[in-house]
N, C-alpha and C positions, 0 to 999 in steps of 0.2 A: 589638754595642757592648760593649766591655770596660770594667769599672770601673777608673778611674784616680784614686785618692784624692789630694787636695791638702792642704797644710798651711797653716793660718792661726793664727799665734801658738800653736803646739803643739796646736791642735785639728785633728783629721782631718775634712776635708769630703769626703764621698763624691760622686763625680761620674762621668758617662759621656760619651763623645764620640761623636757620630753623624757618621760619615765622610761619609754621603750628603748631609746638609744642612750639614755643617761647623759643628755646634752643640754647645756644652757644655750638659749637663743636670746641675744641682746638687741635692743632697738639701736640701729646704726645712727640714726639722726640724734638720739639722746647722747651718744658718745661724741658725735661731731659737735654738738652744742657745747659740751664740756671742753673739748679741745680748742674750739674757736673762741671760747669764753664770751659767747654771744647770748645776751639775755632774751633776745627775741627769737621765739621758736621758729617762726616762718623764715627768718633770715638763715637760720641753721639748716632748714629744709632745702632752701635754695642752694646753699653752699654744697650740701651733700649731692644734690641733683647734678650740679656742674661737675663735681669731683667724680661722681659715678660715671658720667658720660665720658670724661677724659680717660679714666682708667679702663673703661670698656673699649675705647678705641685703641688703647695700648695693649689690649689683650690680657689685662691683669686678671689672675685667678681670684683675687680678692672680691671682685664684683660677681664673677660667675658662681662663686660659692655662697653668695648671699641668698637668703630665702625670703619669702613674703608670708607673714602670719598676721592674724588679727590681734591687735593690741588696743587697750582702752585709750581714748584721747581725752583732752581736757573737758569735752562736753559729755563725757560718760559713755559715749558710743564707741563701738569697736570698728576699726578700720584696718585694711591690709597695710602692713608696715614692713619696710625692709629690716630684716634681722640677720644677725651673723653670729657664729660661734666665737668664743674667746680667741681661739687660734687664728681665725680669719681677721678678727678685729685687731689683733696684735700686728698684722701686716698692714691693715688699713691705716692704723695710727701713724705709721712711718710716712704716709702721704700727706699728713697735715702738720706743717711746722707749728709747734705749740709748746709752751713751757709746761703744759699739763701732760705731755706725751709720756714721760717716764712714770709719773704718779698713776696715770690711768692704766699703764701696762702692769705695774705692780698690783694694782687693785684687781684687774682681770685675772691675774694669776692666783691671787689670794682667794677670790670668789670660787674658782674651780677647786682649789684645795679644800675650802670650807665645806663645799657640797659633798665631797668624798667623806669628810669627817661626819657630816650630818646623817649620811646614809647609814653609817656604821652606828651612830648614836644620835637619834632624833632630838634628844634633849638639848643638843648643841645649838640647834637653830633657835630655840627659845632663849638660850643663854646669850646668843649673839644679838638677837633682837633687843633683849633687855639692856645689854651693854651699849648698843647704838642709842637707845632712848635716854639712857643715863648721860651719855656724852652730850646729848642735845638738851640737857637740863630738866628732863621730866622727873617729877617726884615719884617715889616708890608707890604711892597710892594711885597715881595716874597710870603707871606702868602695869600695876596689877589689874586695873580696870580694863586697860587696853588689851591685855592678854586674855582676860576672861571673855571680853567681847569677841575676840578673834576665835576663841573656842566655840562660842555660841554661833558665830557666823559659819564656821566650818561644818558644824552639825547640820545647819540649814542647807548649805550647798550639797552636802552629802545626800540629804533627803531628795533634793531636786534631781541630782544625778541619777538616783535610783528610781525616779518616778517620771521619766520621760520629759524632763526639762533640758533643753540644749544649753551646753556651756557656751559662754560668750554673750551673744546678743540677748538671749532670753533671761540669763542670769541678771544682766544689766537692767533689763526692763522691770523684772520683779523687784530688784533692789531699789530701783527708783520709785516704784509704787509704794513700797514699804516706807521709804524715806519721806515721800510726799505726804503720806497719810499721817505719820506721827509728828513730823516737823512743820507741815503745811508749807513746805518749800522743797523743790526737787534738789537732787544732788548737784546739778550744774549751778543753780542759783545759790545754794549754800556755799559752794566753793568760791563763787564770785564775791559773796558777802565777806568771806575771809581773805580775799585777795590772793587766792590760790590759782595755780595753772595746772602744771603736771603733777603737783604734789598730791599725796594720798590724803583725802579729806579726814579720815579717821585719825591720822597722825597729828591732826591739828584741832581735834575736838576737845572741848572741855570735859571734865569728869562727868558732868550731868548729861552732856550730849552723848557720850559713850554709853552711859547707863540706859538712856531711853532708846538708843539704837539697838542695844542688846535686848532690851525688853520687847521691842517691836519684832525683832528677828526670832526670839525665843517663842513669843506668842504665835507668830506665823507658823513656825515648825510644828508646835504642839497642836494647833488647829488643823494643819494639813494632815498630821498623823491621825488625828481623831476621825477625820472623814476619808482618810486614805486618798487624798488628793493626788491625781495623776494627770500629767499633761499641763500645758500652759494655762488653759482657761480655769481649771479647778484650782491651780496654785495661785493664779492671779486673785481669785476670790479670797483665798486664805491670806494672801499678802495684804489685801485691803482691810480685812478684819483684824489681823494681827497688828498692823500699823495703827488702826483705830483705837485699839486697847491702850497702846502706849500714848496716843494723843490725849485720851481722857485723863490718864495719870499725869501727863505734862501740864495740862490745863489746870488740874487740881492743885499741883504744886505751885504753879505761877500765881494762882488766885490767893494762895496762902503767903507767898513770899513777896509778891509784887515785882518779881524779877523774871525776865524772859530767859528761857533755857537756850533757845537757838540764838547764837551770837556771832559777832564778827571777830571774836578773839581767835588768835592763832599763835603758832610757835615759830613763825618765820624769823630768820636772822634780822637784826636791826636794820640793815641796809635794805633788804627786801620788804620789810614791814613798812618802812617809810615810803618806798616806791608804790606799794599796794595802796596805802592810805592816800597818796597823792593822786593816783589814778581814780580812786573812788570819789575823791573830792572834785 
């Protein structure tokens, strides 16, 4: 199962899709954070822990039907996280008094319906992603680059999957190696530079950052294919070389323009942008 985050009113909701059972699993704490309108993630975690304990004592099925799966955290690492289906979450929502209760219920129902449509017609998922980015003010040029980069990324992870690289932790390690090589800053530090927490780094990259990320991942895959890299060690070597190729191109561009490619620019809403800048200062 591959993590496929979704967006609800600028909040990133982590989720996984189980192809075998055709079921979405959503991060419970992400939903709780939206319901409580709590900007601090740790406070939302505490709220969920207390609520989970209370519901458990009451014998609520909502808690017993929760699962634990590995999801990426703000530091880029994967941790076991409480997840639940849309059906279970619709019951949990009733336990949290919130003005966001009805909107999140409608959103959960819509996500389930959209997935059924996407299974019948995969192009719908691309159309939906494009619409979301347009709503958030991205230019058509940026959207095209983001989608091209995602296709490049998918081809790389497909290669890893077929050559003994484990989904989750090892994917994250290799991704970080590639990023560190081309950008000379790891994923966690790059997100911190942009003032991001649970948001997807790529959704906040500039056009240039997207292009160099794609170049690094394309180079990594083609090098891995040329040597038939199998397993973590061989693919790690390909990742370093692929990232290095993009680094050379980045340095060449920076020497000609006098402008750094890796930047603190982001697409956060104005309120969140000010908060991020204040914390950095």
